[in-house]
ZAMARGU-4260 file (C-alpha; in steps of 0.2 Angstrom, whole numbers, plus 5000, padded with zeros to 4 digits):
<rodrens>
0) 5394/5279/5129 | 5400/5271/5145 | 5383/5272/5153 | 5375/5263/5137 | 5387/5249/5138
5) 5383/5246/5157 | 5365/5246/5152 | 5367/5234/5138 | 5377/5222/5149 | 5364/5223/5163
10) 5350/5219/5150 | 5358/5204/5144 | 5362/5198/5161 | 5344/5201/5167 | 5337/5192/5152
15) 5346/5176/5157 | 5340/5176/5175 | 5322/5171/5173 | 5326/5156/5163 | 5337/5149/5177
20) 5323/5154/5189 | 5310/5145/5179 | 5320/5129/5178 | 5322/5128/5196 | 5303/5131/5198
25) 5300/5116/5186 | 5312/5105/5195 | 5304/5108/5212 | 5287/5105/5204 | 5292/5089/5196
30) 5299/5083/5213 | 5282/5086/5220 | 5273/5075/5207 | 5267/5058/5212 | 5279/5044/5206
35) 5266/5035/5195 | 5263/5050/5185 | 5282/5053/5183 | 5284/5035/5176 | 5269/5038/5164
40) 5276/5054/5157 | 5293/5045/5155 | 5285/5032/5144 | 5276/5045/5134 | 5292/5054/5131
45) 5300/5037/5125 | 5286/5034/5113 | 5287/5051/5106 | 5306/5049/5104 | 5304/5032/5095
50) 5290/5039/5083 | 5301/5054/5079 | 5315/5042/5075 | 5304/5032/5064 | 5298/5047/5054
55) 5316/5053/5053 | 5321/5037/5045 | 5307/5037/5032 | 5311/5055/5028 | 5329/5051/5025
60) 5325/5036/5015 | 5313/5046/5004 | 5325/5060/5002 | 5340/5048/4997 | 5331/5035/4987
65) 5314/5042/4981 | 5319/5044/4963 | 5325/5027/4962 | 5310/5020/4970 | 5298/5029/4958
70) 5308/5024/4943 | 5308/5006/4948 | 5289/5006/4951 | 5286/5015/4934 | 5297/5002/4926
75) 5288/4988/4934 | 5271/4995/4929 | 5277/4997/4911 | 5283/4979/4911 | 5267/4973/4918
80) 5257/4982/4904 | 5268/4975/4891 | 5266/4957/4897 | 5247/4959/4899 | 5246/4967/4881
85) 5257/4952/4874 | 5246/4940/4883 | 5230/4947/4876 | 5237/4947/4859 | 5243/4929/4860
90) 5225/4924/4866 | 5217/4933/4851 | 5230/4926/4839 | 5227/4909/4845 | 5208/4911/4843
95) 5205/4905/4861 | 5194/4913/4874 | 5202/4910/4892 | 5184/4911/4899 | 5177/4898/4886
100) 5176/4880/4891 | 5190/4869/4884 | 5184/4860/4868 | 5199/4848/4869 | 5211/4844/4855
105) 5205/4849/4837 | 5196/4834/4828 | 5196/4832/4809 | 5183/4824/4798 | 5189/4807/4792
110) 5191/4803/4774 | 5175/4793/4774 | 5165/4807/4780 | 5154/4818/4769 | 5155/4836/4772
115) 5141/4848/4769 | 5139/4867/4770 | 5121/4865/4777 | 5104/4857/4773 | 5102/4852/4755
120) 5091/4865/4747 | 5082/4861/4730 | 5069/4874/4727 | 5078/4890/4729 | 5073/4898/4713
125) 5055/4895/4716 | 5056/4901/4734 | 5066/4916/4730 | 5054/4921/4716 | 5039/4920/4728
130) 5049/4930/4741 | 5053/4944/4729 | 5035/4945/4724 | 5029/4947/4742 | 5043/4960/4746
135) 5042/4973/4732 | 5052/4985/4743 | 5067/4974/4741 | 5069/4972/4722 | 5083/4962/4714
140) 5084/4975/4700 | 5086/4994/4703 | 5084/5006/4689 | 5086/4991/4677 | 5102/4985/4685
145) 5104/4970/4695 | 5108/4972/4714 | 5126/4967/4717 | 5134/4964/4734 | 5153/4965/4735
150) 5160/4953/4749 | 5177/4953/4756 | 5185/4949/4773 | 5200/4945/4783 | 5204/4933/4798
155) 5197/4938/4815 | 5214/4939/4823 | 5226/4954/4821 | 5239/4953/4807 | 5256/4945/4811
160) 5264/4962/4807 | 5256/4979/4812 | 5258/4987/4794 | 5248/4972/4787 | 5232/4979/4796
165) 5236/4996/4789 | 5236/4990/4771 | 5220/4979/4775 | 5212/4996/4780 | 5218/5004/4764
170) 5211/4990/4753 | 5194/4991/4762 | 5194/5010/4760 | 5197/5007/4741 | 5183/4995/4740
175) 5171/5006/4750 | 5175/5020/4738 | 5171/5010/4722 | 5155/5003/4729 | 5149/5020/4735
180) 5152/5027/4718 | 5143/5013/4709 | 5129/5009/4721 | 5135/4992/4726 | 5132/4985/4743
185) 5147/4979/4753 | 5150/4966/4766 | 5166/4964/4776 | 5167/4948/4786 | 5179/4944/4800
190) 5171/4928/4806 | 5174/4910/4803 | 5157/4904/4799 | 5163/4886/4798 | 5178/4880/4807
195) 5181/4866/4795 | 5182/4878/4780 | 5196/4890/4787 | 5210/4897/4775 | 5206/4898/4757
200) 5190/4890/4759 | 5182/4902/4771 | 5173/4911/4757 | 5162/4897/4752 | 5151/4896/4768
205) 5150/4915/4768 | 5144/4916/4750 | 5131/4903/4753 | 5125/4911/4769 | 5123/4928/4761
210) 5114/4921/4746 | 5101/4913/4757 | 5100/4928/4769 | 5099/4941/4755 | 5087/4935/4742
215) 5085/4953/4735 | 5103/4952/4729 | 5106/4946/4711 | 5125/4944/4711 | 5137/4940/4725
220) 5154/4947/4720 | 5168/4940/4730 | 5185/4949/4731 | 5200/4945/4741 | 5206/4957/4754
225) 5223/4959/4745 | 5214/4965/4729 | 5211/4983/4724 | 5201/4992/4712 | 5212/5003/4701
230) 5200/5008/4688 | 5187/5018/4698 | 5176/5022/4682 | 5174/5005/4674 | 5158/4995/4678
235) 5156/4977/4676 | 5145/4974/4660 | 5132/4963/4669 | 5120/4963/4654 | 5134/4953/4645
240) 5131/4939/4658 | 5112/4937/4657 | 5113/4919/4653 | 5127/4914/4665 | 5128/4911/4683
245) 5147/4911/4687 | 5159/4925/4680 | 5177/4922/4683 | 5193/4929/4676 | 5203/4916/4666
250) 5209/4909/4650 | 5200/4895/4641 | 5215/4888/4632 | 5224/4887/4649 | 5209/4878/4656
255) 5205/4866/4643 | 5220/4863/4633 | 5234/4864/4646 | 5223/4860/4662 | 5234/4873/4671
260) 5231/4876/4690 | 5231/4895/4686 | 5219/4894/4672 | 5206/4903/4683 | 5208/4915/4698
265) 5195/4914/4713 | 5202/4931/4720 | 5188/4940/4711 | 5172/4932/4704 | 5153/4934/4703
270) 5140/4921/4708 | 5122/4923/4703 | 5110/4920/4717 | 5101/4905/4711 | 5099/4886/4713
275) 5113/4882/4701 | 5125/4892/4712 | 5120/4883/4728 | 5122/4866/4719 | 5140/4871/4713
280) 5144/4876/4731 | 5137/4859/4737 | 5149/4850/4726 | 5164/4861/4728 | 5164/4862/4747
285) 5167/4844/4751 | 5185/4845/4745 | 5189/4858/4758 | 5188/4853/4776 | 5203/4854/4786
290) 5213/4839/4789 | 5215/4822/4780 | 5202/4827/4767 | 5210/4843/4762 | 5227/4834/4762
295) 5222/4820/4751 | 5212/4831/4739 | 5228/4841/4737 | 5237/4826/4731 | 5223/4823/4718
300) 5223/4841/4712 | 5242/4841/4710 | 5242/4825/4700 | 5229/4831/4688 | 5233/4850/4686
305) 5248/4856/4676 | 5261/4865/4686 | 5253/4863/4703 | 5265/4862/4718 | 5262/4848/4731
310) 5251/4856/4745 | 5234/4854/4753 | 5219/4857/4742 | 5215/4876/4739 | 5198/4882/4732
315) 5205/4888/4716 | 5213/4872/4710 | 5197/4862/4717 | 5186/4873/4706 | 5196/4871/4690
320) 5197/4852/4693 | 5178/4852/4696 | 5174/4861/4680 | 5186/4850/4670 | 5180/4834/4677
325) 5161/4839/4676 | 5162/4850/4661 | 5145/4845/4654 | 5136/4849/4670 | 5143/4866/4674
330) 5152/4875/4660 | 5137/4881/4650 | 5133/4893/4664 | 5151/4898/4667 | 5158/4914/4658
335) 5177/4914/4658 | 5181/4933/4657 | 5197/4940/4650 | 5192/4955/4640 | 5195/4966/4655
340) 5205/4963/4672 | 5192/4956/4684 | 5208/4950/4691 | 5225/4958/4686 | 5241/4951/4693
345) 5250/4965/4701 | 5268/4962/4696 | 5266/4967/4678 | 5255/4982/4682 | 5261/4993/4696
350) 5277/4999/4688 | 5267/5005/4673 | 5255/5017/4681 | 5264/5032/4676 | 5264/5026/4658
355) 5245/5023/4659 | 5242/5040/4666 | 5251/5048/4651 | 5243/5038/4637 | 5226/5032/4643
360) 5212/5036/4655 | 5201/5027/4667 | 5186/5017/4661 | 5195/5005/4650 | 5197/4991/4663
365) 5210/4981/4653 | 5229/4981/4652 | 5229/4999/4648 | 5220/5004/4664 | 5217/4988/4674
370) 5200/4986/4683 | 5207/4976/4698 | 5225/4974/4704 | 5227/4958/4714 | 5242/4956/4725
375) 5244/4937/4724 | 5258/4930/4734 | 5261/4946/4744 | 5251/4941/4760 | 5252/4958/4768
380) 5244/4951/4784 | 5255/4936/4786 | 5272/4933/4792 | 5278/4927/4776 | 5275/4928/4757
385) 5282/4924/4740 | 5289/4941/4737 | 5299/4953/4748 | 5289/4963/4760 | 5296/4980/4755
390) 5292/4977/4737 | 5274/4971/4741 | 5270/4986/4752 | 5277/4999/4740 | 5267/4991/4726
395) 5251/4991/4736 | 5254/5009/4741 | 5256/5014/4722 | 5240/5004/4718 | 5230/5013/4732
400) 5236/5030/4727 | 5234/5027/4709 | 5215/5023/4712 | 5213/5036/4726 | 5219/5050/4714
405) 5203/5046/4703 | 5192/5048/4719 | 5201/5064/4725 | 5200/5072/4708 | 5182/5077/4711
410) 5188/5087/4727 | 5202/5095/4718 | 5216/5085/4726 | 5229/5072/4721 | 5243/5063/4730
415) 5260/5071/4729 | 5267/5055/4721 | 5261/5037/4719 | 5271/5032/4735 | 5266/5047/4745
420) 5251/5047/4757 | 5252/5066/4757 | 5240/5076/4745 | 5241/5092/4736 | 5228/5104/4729
425) 5226/5103/4710 | 5212/5115/4707 | 5206/5131/4716 | 5189/5133/4724 | 5176/5138/4713
430) 5160/5149/4715 | 5152/5137/4703 | 5155/5120/4711 | 5142/5111/4701 | 5152/5113/4685
435) 5166/5103/4693 | 5154/5090/4698 | 5148/5087/4680 | 5166/5089/4674 | 5176/5078/4686
440) 5163/5067/4695 | 5165/5049/4691 | 5147/5046/4691 | 5144/5060/4678 | 5160/5058/4668
445) 5159/5058/4649 | 5173/5045/4648 | 5163/5033/4658 | 5164/5018/4646 | 5156/5003/4655
450) 5163/4987/4649 | 5169/4995/4633 | 5186/4996/4625 | 5192/5010/4614
</rodrens>
């Protein structure tokens, strides 16, 4: 063992000797280098030392504060995205394009100016008749029924509250379903065709433009965006109106005896595509331009119509005033409809849907099963309304589901409740699906009572 120890000691000692010897050799070699090369090598060593120190600082900084640095950058990026989104939304809501030239301050028509929807047209009936004869592929009557176009719309900018856009979508889906079932064309407009006729009045230039651009359409049916079909079976009895050009929901006693400002409702009405309708639009529209004309006309309407609050002119009050003041000129072609709900005020209807389901059936269209439920005063897209938001939205949900159940019935489903968006199966799949089509399809229903009351 002693000899092993001596050998190990010698091995360790001998392993150290070459290092010392090599160091001496390098020292002697260095002393033999030229002085310029020594200085150059020294500078290189200094540079490497500085670079290593700089890298070390970066590594230490990254190791110590990397999490905070990334977090701060992410927060800054998120904040930038939020600010950019808000800026874009603000531009959209203000109806301004940052790249468009500045039109300057908004100017209004003076009280002495005469407003017009467009060039005066006086030969529309004859011109349209000739066009229809030359274009038989676009008939105004299909299978004995007049071609109807349902028109609705909403402002071009987003709603003030996000949930408002959701309910506009539901109301549109409801209208699409009804039109699909009954073979009616639908137009949804989101553009202001005339900047003077914003607000209540935007429908007038749109209706006129659609009449002139679609001579094949016999009836233009306007419906507000906050109105929903709640009887998906009922059809308007158009043959009843063969001698009339305007069909509007209302009450003759309120119109002629009381001169009430709510005697008629322009949230849902039909215009025949004819010269008479163009003439009425030409007389109706000049009361609506924004600014002094609308404000002064509002004063006249408030002083002449019972119960009307003091505010600027609206299209409904203006039409009522026009029909009263020029009764002999217009009323013989106006059908004031109240045998069914072309317009049904929501407040007295939405809480009775369960009772209606228990006692009656779709296809009636009247107070037993309302054709249209109109959410007047709710303003789901606006930031304010005449009723609490929660109540309005819950009521709109009930109306939508009440109508949607009638559509889903064909497919064997229904909503779990009138306030639930979720659905449940009510029939099992069948190996004879055509039997279900005949039994449950609205278009083939035995209780399809168009315009009738039982």
